[in-house]
N, C-alpha and C positions, 0 to 999 in steps of 0.2 A: 312695388315694394314690399308689402307690406306681405304677400306670396312667397319672397324672395325669404322674407324673416324666419316664416314658420317652414319651410323648406330647410334652410339651416337650423335651424332649432332641432326641425326632427332627425335630421344626419345627424348634429350630433349626440342625440338621446339613442341613438341607435348605435353608434360607435360607444359612447360609455357604456352600455348594457350588454352589447354585444361582446366586450375584450376584457378578458377576469385575468387579475392574474395570481398562478396558484403558489398562494401560501404553502410554507411548511407548518405544520401543527407541532403546537408546544409538546405534543404525545409523542412524535416522531424525534425531537431535539432529545426527548428525556429518556426515550428509548436506548439511547448511543454515550447520553452524558458520563463523565466519570473516567476512571482507568482502565485499560484493558492490555494485560501482557501475551508481548509474544512468545506462545508456547510451544510452536511448532512449524515446521516448512515445510516444501514440497516442489521436487523436480519432474518435469514430466518425464525424462529417459533416465532409467536408473544408473547411480556411478557408487563405487565404493571406497568410500570417502574414509573409510577406516581399515583399510586394506584387509581383509578377512575371509576376501573372496567371496563376496554375496553381495552384490550388488541392489539399493536401493532408491526408492523415491519419497520416502518420510525419512524424517528426523526433527528431534528432539529439539529443543533452542539452542544448548550447546554453548555457541560464540556467544551469541546472542543472547543470555541471560542478562533479566532487567530492564530488557529492547521494549519500548512500548508507546503508546498513545493514549492522550488522554484529550477529553474532551469535554471545554468548560462550557460556559455558557457564552450567548451569542454568538453561536461561529466559530470562537477560537478557542485554539488550544496547541497542543504541543506532540512531537515526534522524536523519538530519539531512538537509536542503535548504540549499544552499550559497545562494540567492539567495530575496528574494523576488520574484513576478514578477508584474504586472500588465500584463493586452490590455485594450486600448481601442481602440474605432473612430469614424471620422465619413465621416456619408454624404456623399459629395460629388458633386454630376451623376448622383446615379443611382448611383455607385460606391461600395463599405463598403472604407473605406483603414482598417490595423489599423497599431498602433502600440503597441510592446511595450517595458516599463520589467523590468531585472532591476537589484534594490538587492541590492547583498551586504557586509557589513558583519563586523565582527571580534565583533560583539556576537551574530552567529545562534553557537549553542551546537547539539552534537547531544541530542539529547532521550533520554532514558531510555524503552527500553521494556520490556515482560516479555511471553514469545512462547510457544504451542503448537504442538506439529504433531503431525497425523496426518495418515499416508502424503506426498499432494501438496500437502495447505492448512495455510499455515502462519499463526496469528490470532494478530497482534498487540496488544498492550495499550499505547496512550499516556494520558498524562493523561487527555483527554476522550472518547477515541476506542478503540473496536476495530472492528477493520480485517483482511481477509484477502490473503493474496500466495495466489497461486497457482504450483508449481515446474512450471516448462515442463521439463524436459530439464535443462540449465545456464543456465539463465534464470528469474529470480521475476517475476512481474507484480503491481502492484500495484494495483486500480482502483479509481478514486475515484470514488463519484456526482455528479453536477453537479461535480465540482470544476474544471471548464475553463469561465473567466464571464470575457465581455466585458463594457464597459460604455462607454457613450457617449463621448466624451473632453469635452465640455461640460457634459451635464445628469449624468453618472454613473448612469444608469439601466442596467439591465442589458439589453445589448443580444443577446446568446445565454449561453446555458447548457447543460452537455452532459459526459456522463462522461469522464476521461481513465483511461489506464492507463500507468502508468511500469514501465518495463523496466530490471531489475538483472543484473548479470552480473557472474562475477567475474574480478575482475582479471588 
């Protein structure tokens, strides 16, 4: 019986010392704590949103001015998009014309999030989604798969869908 006790004690000691939980350092939380402003966004396939004949992949905040992520203490914060944006297309004489609708409202409110940090990856959890931001120097990149959608202005059918990356920097 005594041997079983020592065997059990040895197994418990081995288990307790071999398993460790990686704890996020205070330094990692401090490195992202505060407000981050959406300053630009990017799509993989260039589009000519302003119909000037020049397609581009990189855009300023535009309709998303004042959008932000705020990281508070203890893994809590908010994410806020200042506009609801819709992108429409219309084909005329073989040319695609883009139309952008920005809808701002005082009813738009920041959404609460929780977050965790693992080196340069910040995982945010909001109402129904888990997203990851990548910290690149003093910039956070949030990629939303299939987040840039254009619809035909007449039929509302999807005419294109691609990933969009939002870039946040400290103000």
